[in-house]
N, C-alpha and C positions, 0 to 999 in steps of 0.2 A: 068114157072117162069119169063121169059122175058115179057110175056104178062101181068102178074100181076104187075110187076114193072112199065111197060109202062102205065097201067091203073091208078095206083096211081099217077104217075107224071102228067098225063093229068087232073086228078081230082084236084090236087093242083093248077095247072095253072088256071083252070076254077074258083075255089073258090077265088083265088086272084083277078081275073078280076071282079067277081061279087062284092067283097068287095070294090073295087075301085069305082064302080058305086054307092054305097050307099052314102046318104048325110052325111056330116061330123058332128060330135057332138061338135067340137071346137067352142067356142064363138068368137065374134069380139075382136080384140086386145084392151086392156084397154088403154085409153088416159092417157098421163102423167098428174099428178096433177098440177093444176094452183094455185100458191100462190100470194096473194095480196102483192104489194111491201111494205116493212117495212117503217113506218112513220119516217120522220126526219124533224127537224126544219130548216135545211140548205136550202139555195136557195134564189132566188129573189122573192119579193112580192110587190104588189101595193094594195092600198085600199082607203077607204073613212073614214072620222071621223067627229065627231061633239060633242058639249058639251057646257060648260058654263065657262066664264072667269070673274074674279073679280079683278079689279085693285085698288091698294092703292097708293095715291099720297101724303099722309101725311097731315099735317095741313097747307093747302094752300087755296087760293080762288078758285082753280079749284076743281071740285068734283071727287069722286072715280068712274071711269067708270065700268059698269058691263053689261053682256048680253051674248047672244049665239054666238057660233062660228061653222063654217062648212068648210071642206076642204078635201084635198087629202094627201096621204102618199105613200112613196116609200122607200124600204129598202132591206137589204141583210143580211142573217144570215149564220154563220158557226157553226157546232156542233161537239164537241169532247166529247164522252161519254154523260154525262148528263149536261155538261156545254155548254151553247149557248152564242155566242157573235156576235155582228153585228153592223151595222150602219143604221140610219134611218133619213129621212128628211120629213118635212111636210110644207104645206103652207095653211093657213086658212084665211077666211074672217070673221071679227068680227062685230056683231051687238051690239057692246059694247060701251056704252056712258052714260053720266049722265049730266044733266043740274043743274045749281046752281044759286041762287040769292045772291048777295052781296051788300055792301053799295052803290056802284056806278052803279049798273046795273045787268046784268045776263051773264052767260057764259055756254058753253057746251064743254065737253072734250070727245073725241072719240078715240078708238083704232080700226083702220080700218083693218089692216092686221097683222098677226102673223106668223112668220116662226121659225122653230127650226131645227138644224142639230146636231144630237146627236149620241153617242155611247151607245150600250146596252150590259149588261152582265146579264145572267139569268141562272136559274137552272131548268131543265125539269124533270117532273114526267110524262113520256110517252107523253100524249097530253096536259098536263097543263104546263105552263111556268110562273115562277115568275121572275121578272127582275127589275134591277135598271138602270137608264139612266142619262146621263148628256152631256152637250155640249153648243153650241151657241144658242142664241135667238135674234131675231130682231123684232121690232114692228113699225108700221106706225101710228103715232098719229096726231090728228088734234084738235087744241084749237081755239075757237072763243069767242069773248066777245062783247056784245052790251051794251054800256054805256047809262045812262039816258040822257046825253047831246047830244045824236045822233051819237057819234063816234062809229066805229066798228073796231075790230081787228080780224085777222085770221092768223094762223100759222100751217103749216104741217111740222112735224119733224119725221125723222127716228131715232129710239133709239136702240142702241146695248146693249147686255147684255148676260147673261148666262141662262142655264136651268138645273134643277136637279129634279129628281122624281123617281117614281116607278110604277109598274103596274103588271097586270096578264093577260095572254093570253091563250086561249083554242082553240084547233084544232078540229072542228066538223067532218071534213073529211081530207083527205091528202092534200087538196087544200084550204079549207075555214077555216079561223080562226077569232075569235072575241077577242077584248081586252077592258080593262078598265084601265085608268091610271090617275095619278095626277102629274102635273108639276108645279114647282115654278120658275118663271122667274124674277130675279132681274135685273133691267135695270140701265144704267148709268144715272147720273143726267143731266137734260137739262134746259135751260133757255127759257122761253116763253115771248113774247112781250118785248124783249130787247129794250132799248132806250125810253120806255114810262114810265109813272108813275105807271103802273101796271105790270112792269117786275117782274118775279119771277123765281127762280131756284128750281125745285122740284125733288124728287125721284119718281120712279115708280117701283112697283113690282106687278106681276100678278100671281094669283092662277088659274090654268087651269085644269078643270076636263073634261075628254074626254072619249068617247067610240068609237070603230072603228071596221070595218069589212074589212078583207084583203083576197086577192087571192094570193096563193103561187104557183109559176110555178114549 
């Protein structure tokens, strides 16, 4: 009886040792799932923009300037639910001018630089954003006149004003967005060629159509 019990015990130990030497059937441990970060409009962004500007100076001897613009943008957004609010600034160079002939000679009116510093308020549908915007605008203008009697006048003037508009922006990736917007820039009245027989005080408002490409950090 003792011999039988000892034999069974030794057989069990041998079977356990043999099983320990067999290759395991367990697979490699599964890696934890990796999720892409959720998209948000919040954060700092920089970009480039370009478009077309049309200026209206009213019924004066200076002509309405028009032409292309190109420049850069920087801004910051905060997002609460679907509401997005932020601040944005830009500085553009304008190829915006118009020449005009009048009874005493000819003149040219240019808008050389345009800057706006604005607040934005928008509503987001995931990666699409509709927004309204408003704030400050400033433009650098240059007026020249060449008279038939050989006299020439030239004046460069910075004009202050406001900006108001709306736009749409879409995020193609978590970092790259594109936008299209319209801004209306009403500027303060200014006097050109003061102290001469051709002095005039005119208004200026600019319609600005732009598209832009931004990188969001």
